[in-house]
N, C-alpha and C positions, 0 to 999 in steps of 0.2 A: 453615567447619566444615559438613561434612555434604554438601556439595555433590558430585555426581558428577564424577571427574577426566577421564572418556572419554564418548565415546557410540557406542553400534552404531547404524549407520545403516540405517534403514528402507528397503525396497525403494520405488523411486520410485513404482511403479503403486501400491502400497498406499497412499503418502502422498497421491497425488492421489484414489484412491479416499475417503480418509478425508477431505480436504478436501471434496470435493462432499457426503459424508454431513453434514458440520457444517453446511450452509446447509439441509438439510431441515426442520430444525424449531427452535425456540427461537431464541434470542439470543446470539452469542458476540461475543467482542473479539480483533480480529486487530491487534496493536498493531505499531509500525513501526520496524524496526532499520537502521541505516544501514553496518554493517559485520559482521563475523563476531562480533567482541566483544560488540557491543550484541544481537545475535541470541541469542547463546548465554546471556546473562544474562536475556534475557526468556522464554526457554524455560525456564529454569531458575525462573522466577517462576511458572510453571504454566499460561501460555499454550498453547492448542492448535494454533495456527496463528500465523504471523507475515506481515507484508507489508512489503516494501522500500518506502523513501520517497526519491523522486527528489531531493527538497529536502535531506534529511539527507545523503544519499549526496554531493551537489553540496558542499555546505558542507563537509564532511569532507575535500574536495579543494581548498578555496579557491576555489570556483567558485559563481556563482549557480544557481538552480533551472534545470533545462533545458539547463544549460551543459557537460553531462557527453555524451562521444560514447557511440556505439552499443558499439563495441569495450569502452569502459571500464566502461560499464554491464553488459554482458554478464560481464564478468570479476568484477564486485562481486558479480553475482546467484551466481554459482557459489561464490563465497566464503561468502556466507551460506548457500546451500542445504547445503554441505559441513559447515558448523559446527554444524547441528542435525539433530533427528531428528523435527521436525515439518513439516506442509507449510508452504510459501512461495509467498506470491503476489508476482508483481513489478509494482511500478509503472511501467508500460513507456510512460509519457508518451504521445506521438501516434503510438507505432509507429516513431518516430525516421525518418517518411516522410511524404509527402502522398499520393502516388498508391496506391490501393488494393493495386496488386500488390506494391508497394513495402514497403507496410506487412506484407504476408501473407509475404514473405520473410524480414522482420526477425521476425516472431512465431515462424516456424520456427527462427530461430537461438536465440530466447530459451527456446524449448522445450527445446533440447539441452542447457541449464544444469541441469535437472531441477527446475525450479519446476514447482508445482501448479496455479497459476493465473497470470492476468496480466491488466492493465486497460488499455484503449486510451482516451484522450480525444479530445473533438473542439476543443480550442483551437489554435489559429494561431499565437501567439506576437505577433501585430500588433494592437496595441492599438486600431488603428481599425477592424479587422474581426476581432475576436477568436475568433470560432467558424467551422468550416469551414462551407461552404455544405450545407444539410440533407441534399441528396441524395448530396454526397460522403460527408458524414459517415456516414451509414447503409451506403453502400456500403464503407466502411473497416472497419466492424465486421463485415459480411458477407464481407470479404474474411480478415480475422482468423479468422472461423468455419470459413472454408475450408481455411485452413492447419492449423489444430488436427485437423479431422477429416480432413483428408489424412495428419496424423503418425499417426493412431491413439492419441494420447498420453493422450486424455481430459482433458486441461488444462482448468481452468475459466475462461471468459472473462467478464469484467467489464467493461462499457460504461459510460463516463463521459460526462457534459456539464457543462462548466464554467462556464455562464452566470452563476452566483451568485458566482463568485470572478474573473472576468474583465469585470465592471460591465455584464452583461445579467441582472440578476435577475429574470426573467420566468418565472413557475412554470407559464404554460400551455405557453410554448415548452419549458421543461424536460419537461414531462410529453410533448409531443409527439415530444421526440427520443428519451427512454428508453423510451417506447412502440414508436417504430420500431426502436429498437436491440434491443429485446426480440423483436421479430418477425424481425430480421435474425439471430437467433442467439445473442446474448448470455443467458449463464447468469444473470448478476446485474447489477443496475441501480445507478447510483451517480451524485448529483448534489452534488459537494462545496459547501459552503457554505451549504446549506439549514438553518435552525435553528428555525424556527417550526413548532410541532406540526401545524398545519394543512396546511403544506406537505409536512412529513414524510408525514402520513397520507394525502394526495393522491397522492404518489408511490407510496406502499404499494399503494393502492388500483389505480391505474392499471396497474402492471405485474403485480399477483399473477395466478399464484400465485409468481412467479419472485421471488426474494429481493432486498432492497434493503441496501445500505450507506449509512450514514451516518457523516460524517467529524465527530468531535469534537477541535477544538482549541482550545477554551476552554471554562471551567466554566459552560455554559449549559442542562445537563440531567444527567440519570442514567440509568444504564443500565436501571434498572427502568422509566422512563419511556419512554425508546426501545422497548424489550420490548414494552409496553403498547400503543405505537402500531403494532406489527406488523414492526418493523425486525428484520432476522435478523443482520446484521452491524456490528460498530463498529470504525472505525479512527481513528488520532489523527494521521494524517498525519506532519508533520515535528514535531511538537510535543514528543515525547519529546527530539529532538535539541535543539530549543530549549531545553528545561528544562535539559539537559546542558550546553550552550554557556553558559547563563545563570548556572548555578552557577560554572563555572570563571571567567566574565568577573567575577562579584560577588567572587569570591576575589580574583582578580587586582588589580583596582580597589581594594579595600581595602589590600592588600600595597604598591601602587604610591602611593597616595595618603596613607597612614598608617603604614606600616612594621609593620603588626600581621597577625597570621595567624588570625583567628577564622573566617575563611572556610574553613578546613581542617577546622573541628571535625567537620562532617557528612560528611566522606570515608570512604568504606568502606575497612576496612583491607586492608593489602598482603595479608595472609593470606586474606581473604576471597575477593579478587579472584584470587590466584594459584590458589587451589583451584578456581576457578571453570572453569578451561580445563585441558584435558588436557597432559601432559607432553609435552615435544618428543621427536620420535624418535629 
């Protein structure tokens, strides 16, 4: 009750400008929906921007993270963008390509979905060699920057280094890569997996004045603490998707094992959810 039944979509250029402004001061949360419905509910919870989660999108399609095609990802991004009236950042994985020119081509396609920002990461998917060679990783960010500049779109570029989540937790190498990505044209820097306050503050200082995104996928900190460290943006990655799936699996396991329905007690009401979405045309 009281939730809006329709949204007036703000001009894409306005959303992109608004997204850029959010990074200029303070600290804000950019939660991660995986489809149009979760995006709309997060918007109605009061968040000023959203970011897709590649993991959540993949799981919703019964696939593993990084197992969704470029075309399917672009389609899902359009659905999320069209569902809300706030800026949307795309988890664009590794740009769905290896070579810089191919990354640039795919970034241009992502821009056409109406996103306000996107991230490019440096993980290879190869456990034995999990990060792209340093020079190639930097050139991939440079190529993404060129594609954005050529589009004139003002899309906000986040560069990620994945060492802390692919078995290479080296803060010195993380700082080296993020600093190079900043010089290559990234607007925001991001090292998912860093949690220790000294690591976070080291990254913030290294790339200042450019903003830093920190991933919070578990209860290890607070927004106030991250703001105190100088973090500008906080995301949750696939955590909200994991919370949603956990609630369903818990209720289903109870029903299957015991024949009881206690897990349904915390469900949102039919009326609440129905009123959260616009009526069919």
